[in-house]
GUVEXDREN-657140 format. One record per residue (C-alpha): residue in three letters; x, y negated, z. Coordinates in steps of 0.1 Angstrom, whole numbers, padded with zeros to 4 digits, always signed. Layout:
// GUVEXDREN-657140
ALAXYZ ...
This chain:
// GUVEXDREN-657140
MET-0660-1239+0292 LYS-0693-1221+0276 LYS-0722-1221+0300 ARG-0725-1183+0305 THR-0757-1167+0284 LEU-0781-1140+0294 LYS-0778-1112+0275 LEU-0816-1095+0263 MET-0812-1058+0269 SER-0839-1031+0275 MET-0855-1032+0305 SER-0866-1003+0327 LEU-0892-1015+0354 ALA-0897-1040+0384 ALA-0915-1059+0413 VAL-0912-1079+0447 ILE-0935-1081+0479 THR-0948-1112+0487 VAL-0948-1129+0519 ALA-0932-1160+0540 MET-0941-1191+0552 MET-0966-1201+0523 THR-0952-1180+0487 GLY-0947-1149+0480 CYS-0927-1141+0447 GLY-0920-1124+0408 SER-0935-1124+0376 SER-0932-1106+0342 SER-0930-1108+0306 SER-0966-1093+0287 GLU-0947-1089+0256 THR-0915-1066+0268 LYS-0922-1030+0274 SER-0907-1009+0302 GLU-0903-0973+0304 PRO-0908-0957+0337 PRO-0882-0937+0361 ALA-0891-0903+0375 GLY-0921-0898+0392 THR-0936-0928+0381 GLN-0965-0926+0353 SER-0964-0940+0320 THR-0986-0973+0310 SER-0985-0997+0288 GLU-0990-1034+0298 SER-1026-1040+0286 GLY-1037-1003+0288 SER-1049-0981+0259 ALA-1055-1002+0224 ASP-1094-0982+0230 SER-1097-0994+0265 GLU-1086-1028+0255 ALA-1107-1030+0225 ALA-1138-1025+0252 VAL-1134-1047+0274 MET-1144-1085+0278 SER-1121-1118+0271 ASN-1105-1129+0297 GLU-1130-1160+0305 GLU-1158-1133+0304 ILE-1140-1111+0331 ILE-1129-1142+0355 LYS-1169-1155+0353 LYS-1182-1122+0362 SER-1157-1122+0386 ALA-1161-1152+0400 GLY-1200-1152+0399 GLU-1200-1119+0422 GLY-1175-1135+0444 LYS-1153-1111+0439 VAL-1117-1125+0429 SER-1093-1123+0457 ASN-1056-1139+0467 TRP-1034-1142+0497 GLY-1037-1174+0504 ILE-1002-1183+0519 GLY-0991-1208+0490 ASN-0997-1185+0454 GLU-1036-1196+0457 TYR-1031-1223+0434 GLU-1028-1208+0406 ILE-1060-1186+0410 LEU-1073-1222+0420 ALA-1058-1241+0385 LEU-1076-1209+0363 LEU-1107-1209+0385 ALA-1115-1250+0376 LYS-1100-1245+0344 TYR-1132-1222+0335 GLY-1154-1246+0357 LEU-1159-1222+0383 PRO-1160-1232+0422 THR-1124-1226+0434 GLU-1131-1204+0460 TYR-1120-1165+0466 LEU-1118-1132+0489 SER-1089-1133+0513 GLU-1064-1105+0505 ASP-1046-1084+0527 PHE-1012-1070+0516 THR-1024-1037+0504 MET-1047-1032+0468 ASP-1070-1011+0491 ALA-1100-1036+0479 PHE-1092-1034+0440 ASP-1093-0995+0449 ASP-1129-0997+0463 ASP-1143-1027+0445 SER-1147-1055+0468 SER-1126-1075+0451 THR-1128-1066+0409 LEU-1101-1093+0404 ALA-1073-1090+0429 SER-1044-1111+0426 ALA-1009-1086+0421 MET-0973-1096+0415 THR-0959-1081+0384 TYR-0929-1071+0401 ASN-0948-1055+0435 GLU-0985-1049+0432 LEU-0994-1043+0394 GLY-0963-1016+0394 LEU-0983-0999+0426 VAL-1018-1000+0413 LYS-1004-0987+0378 ASN-0979-0961+0389 ASN-0983-0927+0405 TYR-0950-0926+0430 ASP-0951-0930+0465 GLY-0973-0961+0475 GLY-0993-0961+0440 TYR-1026-0956+0433 GLY-1019-0941+0399 TYR-1045-0960+0378 GLY-1020-0961+0347 ASP-1036-0970+0313 THR-1073-0979+0326 VAL-1064-1012+0340 GLY-1056-1046+0328 TYR-1047-1079+0344 ILE-1048-1119+0337 ASP-1017-1138+0332 MET-1014-1169+0346 ASN-0985-1180+0323 ASP-1005-1171+0291 GLU-1037-1190+0306 GLY-1013-1219+0313 VAL-1019-1224+0353 ALA-0984-1207+0359 MET-0961-1218+0388 LEU-0922-1216+0391 GLU-0914-1189+0422 ASP-0879-1180+0431 ASN-0854-1206+0433 ILE-0820-1218+0448 PHE-0819-1247+0473 CYS-0802-1262+0503 LYS-0800-1292+0523 LYS-0791-1325+0505 SER-0768-1337+0531 PHE-0750-1305+0528 ALA-0744-1305+0494 ALA-0731-1341+0496 GLU-0706-1325+0520 ASN-0694-1293+0500 PRO-0702-1298+0468 GLU-0675-1275+0455 THR-0687-1247+0484 VAL-0722-1254+0461 LYS-0705-1249+0428 ALA-0685-1218+0436 PHE-0723-1202+0456 LEU-0739-1216+0424 TYR-0712-1202+0400 ALA-0711-1163+0417 SER-0748-1156+0425 LEU-0755-1167+0388 LYS-0730-1144+0373 GLY-0748-1113+0398 TRP-0780-1125+0382 GLU-0768-1124+0351 TYR-0754-1088+0352 ALA-0783-1076+0373 VAL-0804-1085+0345 ALA-0784-1068+0319 ASN-0780-1039+0339 PRO-0812-1035+0357 GLU-0808-0997+0372 GLU-0781-1000+0387 ALA-0787-1037+0401 ALA-0819-1015+0413 GLN-0796-0988+0433 ILE-0774-1014+0446 VAL-0806-1032+0466 TYR-0813-0995+0480 GLU-0781-0984+0493 ALA-0783-1021+0511 GLY-0811-1009+0528 SER-0843-1012+0505 SER-0881-1024+0520 VAL-0895-0998+0496 SER-0890-0967+0478 GLN-0860-0957+0454 ASP-0886-0954+0425 HIS-0907-0987+0432 GLN-0873-1006+0437 LEU-0865-0996+0400 TYR-0899-1008+0389 MET-0894-1040+0405 ALA-0857-1046+0389 GLY-0873-1042+0359 GLU-0901-1065+0360 VAL-0879-1087+0381 ALA-0851-1094+0350 LYS-0879-1101+0331 LEU-0891-1132+0349 VAL-0854-1142+0347 SER-0850-1139+0310 THR-0884-1153+0300 ASP-0902-1182+0302 MET-0931-1191+0306 ASN-0938-1194+0269 GLY-0929-1159+0266 ASN-0895-1171+0251 SER-0865-1158+0258 VAL-0840-1175+0284 SER-0805-1178+0274 GLU-0791-1198+0307 VAL-0799-1180+0341 GLY-0809-1197+0368 LYS-0809-1238+0345 ILE-0840-1252+0357 ASP-0866-1264+0330 ASP-0880-1295+0336 ALA-0915-1286+0317 ALA-0917-1259+0339 MET-0914-1279+0369 GLN-0931-1308+0363 GLN-0964-1284+0353 THR-0957-1269+0389 LEU-0955-1295+0407 ASP-0990-1312+0390 ILE-1007-1284+0398 ALA-0994-1279+0433 LYS-1005-1321+0437 LYS-1040-1309+0428 TYR-1044-1283+0450 VAL-1022-1282+0480 THR-1039-1298+0509 LEU-1019-1309+0542 ASP-1035-1314+0573 ASP-1010-1345+0580 SER-1023-1372+0560 ALA-0987-1392+0564 ALA-0970-1361+0545 GLN-1004-1354+0516 ASP-0992-1391+0507 ALA-0959-1386+0505 PHE-0964-1353+0487 SER-0990-1372+0462 LYS-0958-1398+0457 LEU-0930-1368+0448 THR-0913-1370+0414 LEU-0886-1341+0394 ASP-0862-1367+0407 ASP-0869-1356+0445 ILE-0870-1322+0448 ARG-0841-1308+0421 ASP-0809-1316+0414 THR-0797-1305+0380 SER-0751-1316+0387 PHE-0747-1285+0402 TYR-0756-1263+0381 GLU-0744-1281+0350 ALA-0707-1284+0371 ALA-0710-1244+0383 THR-0719-1232+0343 GLY-0692-1256+0327 SER-0666-1239+0354 SER-0641-1228+0329 ASP-0625-1209+0353 GLY-0646-1205+0381 LYS-0621-1220+0407 PHE-0634-1244+0430 ASP-0618-1259+0464 VAL-0644-1247+0484 GLU-0650-1270+0518 LYS-0665-1244+0536 SER-0655-1201+0531 GLU-0682-1186+0546 VAL-0716-1192+0541 SER-0750-1174+0543 ILE-0781-1173+0521 GLN-0821-1167+0535 LEU-0842-1143+0511 LYS-0878-1145+0517 TRP-0884-1114+0525 LEU-0867-1079+0533 PRO-0840-1068+0507 GLN-0856-1051+0478 ALA-0849-1061+0439 GLN-0868-1096+0443 PHE-0832-1110+0453 MET-0811-1083+0435 GLY-0789-1107+0417 TYR-0770-1117+0453 TYR-0768-1080+0465 VAL-0748-1075+0435 ALA-0729-1105+0435 ASP-0717-1094+0465 ALA-0715-1061+0457 LYS-0695-1066+0428 GLY-0669-1088+0445 TYR-0681-1121+0425 TYR-0681-1143+0455 ASP-0649-1131+0469 GLU-0635-1140+0437 VAL-0646-1176+0442 GLY-0632-1176+0480 LEU-0667-1170+0499 LYS-0680-1145+0522 VAL-0715-1148+0519 ASN-0737-1133+0543 ILE-0775-1123+0527 VAL-0799-1128+0555 SER-0836-1114+0551 GLY-0865-1130+0553 GLY-0901-1116+0569 GLY-0923-1122+0602 ASP-0918-1158+0613 ILE-0890-1169+0593 SER-0892-1195+0573 GLU-0866-1202+0549 THR-0870-1236+0545 THR-0868-1246+0579 ALA-0838-1225+0583 VAL-0821-1241+0556 ASN-0829-1277+0569 ASN-0821-1271+0609 GLY-0787-1257+0594 THR-0790-1218+0606 VAL-0782-1209+0571 ASP-0763-1229+0542 PHE-0789-1216+0510 GLY-0823-1201+0505 VAL-0844-1188+0483 THR-0883-1201+0484 TRP-0910-1214+0454 PRO-0908-1252+0446 THR-0940-1262+0460 ASN-0928-1242+0492 MET-0903-1269+0488 ALA-0918-1299+0478 VAL-0946-1298+0507 ALA-0913-1294+0536 ASP-0899-1322+0520 ALA-0928-1346+0523 GLY-0935-1333+0557 GLY-0899-1347+0562 MET-0871-1322+0554 ASP-0845-1328+0531 LEU-0843-1301+0509 VAL-0829-1297+0473 GLU-0835-1272+0446 ILE-0802-1267+0431 ALA-0813-1235+0407 GLN-0840-1223+0394 ILE-0842-1179+0394 TYR-0876-1170+0378 GLN-0884-1191+0345 ARG-0920-1177+0347 SER-0951-1166+0371 GLY-0949-1134+0384 MET-0991-1139+0396 THR-1014-1121+0379 LEU-1052-1114+0383 VAL-1054-1071+0379 TYR-1089-1057+0368 LYS-1105-1019+0361 TYR-1117-1020+0324 ASP-1143-0997+0335 ASN-1155-1031+0357 PHE-1158-1050+0325 LYS-1174-1029+0295 ALA-1184-1053+0263 GLU-1218-1058+0250 
């Protein structure tokens, strides 16, 4: 069978809430514009032309904010891009601790605040419930454009589970990727499906999220369109691993040493993806008919592909009953998969690599997000050009 290809579409909006053991989620392409849903304020990706023309360069903005000690991040595993960005400009790798609101950005305690494109950036820009309504008076620095991007949401499982249940893994991937393809092509419908599944955010924000998440799935770190949903891009994976090795510090010296020696072959296996997308009929002789997938957070469009696959009957078609397990709180998706509580999980490659260095038995089998959703958002008024 021909490998399924992703159809590009005009996307609405999107976002995602970041939390979990060591990461959050999302990304977006600054090349693609989105139309706001009802109740949102229309904004451009980079702000008005007049505002943008009057602002400092990215380098000047970063140096000014860092010099004032006003760069912020959550510090839960997605700080490595920020550290790499600061180091790129010869700055001390220090940042303020950011909570899970944008209040510090709002009151200027932080003038360069971490914001995922599919979540906090939307809240800053839009004026729906929970939004700050800054509209086109803000800009952002994109980690992809700066060359320090790291990959985010993937699909992983235990190596031993994959070895013992290869047909089940292929079937799960086949149906999940089909769900993601549909969600990316139909973000408004996908947002509604997630909302009805027990959304953790408002309907307007869910719609924003869906559009922005679609961009992360359909565009790579260089801004190119992605034709094969979920394919593991070794160059992007290597960049992620290289940055992680430079900035991740583990308490256990043995784990730190093991982490420094990891290669791509240790943390990813492309054979299941190739077999799943190469299937001519989507028929698999599954070894296990009921499986589960552990999300990183509560139901939201960050994970829309799985909810769509379930709602559209794609899992049923391959002979699987799939339980989608919400994350949040003290739940660690890597631990849940490794101890067999669930069969599959969603995490970031860096988290999974750290877990393996610590003795776990995990492997990435698909890479859903193809670029980073991490940005640093700023107000134009704080960085006017001289």
